[in-house]
C-alpha positions in Angstrom: -4.1 -19.1 -0.4 -1.5 -21.7 -1.4 0.9 -19.7 -3.6 3.0 -17.5 -1.3 4.3 -15.5 -4.4 0.8 -14.0 -4.7 0.6 -12.8 -1.1 2.9 -9.8 -1.2 2.0 -7.4 -4.0 4.6 -4.7 -3.4 6.5 -2.9 -0.7 5.2 0.5 0.4 7.9 3.1 0.7 6.6 6.3 2.3 8.0 8.8 4.7 6.1 7.2 7.6 7.2 3.7 6.7 10.8 4.8 6.5 10.6 6.2 10.1 8.9 3.0 11.4 11.7 1.0 9.7 14.4 2.9 11.4 12.9 3.2 14.9 10.7 0.1 15.4 12.1 -2.4 12.7 8.7 -2.4 11.0 8.2 -2.9 7.2 5.0 -2.2 5.2 3.7 -4.1 2.3 0.7 -4.0 0.0 -0.7 -7.5 0.2 -3.4 -9.6 -1.5 -6.9 -8.7 -0.2 -7.7 -12.3 0.7 -4.4 -13.1 2.5 -4.5 -13.6 6.2 -1.8 -12.9 8.8 -0.4 -16.4 8.9 0.1 -16.4 5.1 1.7 -12.9 5.2 4.1 -14.0 8.0 5.1 -17.2 6.1 5.6 -15.3 2.8 7.8 -12.6 4.4 9.9 -15.2 6.2 10.4 -17.3 3.1 11.1 -14.4 0.7 13.6 -12.4 2.9 14.9 -15.1 5.3 14.0 -13.1 8.4 12.0 -13.9 11.6 8.7 -12.1 11.9 7.4 -11.4 15.4 4.2 -9.5 14.6 1.8 -8.8 11.7 -0.8 -6.0 11.7 -3.2 -5.6 8.7 -5.8 -3.0 7.7 -8.1 -2.9 4.7 -8.4 0.4 2.8 -11.7 0.8 1.0 -11.7 2.3 -2.5 -12.2 6.0 -2.9 -15.0 7.4 -5.0 -13.6 8.8 -8.3 -15.2 10.7 -11.1 -14.1 10.8 -14.8 -16.3 13.1 -16.8 -19.9 12.3 -16.2 -19.2 8.9 -14.8 -18.7 7.9 -11.2 -17.0 4.9 -9.9 -14.7 3.5 -7.2 -11.0 2.6 -7.0 -10.3 -0.9 -5.8 -9.9 -1.6 -2.1 -6.5 -2.9 -0.9 -4.8 -4.4 2.1 -1.8 -3.1 3.9 0.4 -5.2 6.3 2.9 -3.8 8.8 5.4 -6.5 9.7 7.6 -6.3 12.7 10.9 -8.2 12.5 13.0 -9.8 15.2 15.7 -7.6 16.7 18.8 -7.6 14.4 17.0 -8.7 11.2 16.4 -6.4 8.3 15.3 -6.5 4.7 18.1 -5.5 2.3 16.2 -4.0 -0.6 14.8 -1.3 1.6 18.3 0.0 2.4 18.9 1.5 -1.0 15.4 3.1 -1.4 
């Protein structure tokens, strides 16, 4: 994936991610399904001018949904947990 602006879809702000951010300096993002760890690391470092030490990813498969008589599936998506170097932080998370 050449375009780093398509790697990160959106930040995930949940109660658990807020706890991880405060204790372990970890931030969570929803990423492109086809992005690998190297691309995620490069995108976060370029977007936010921080140093990334570790990237962990997991793919969530789409859940089965039903609308009336019809059955289908939600899209699957990928989550990345990014650990930053000690002392670095991402500013837009501070106000959320």
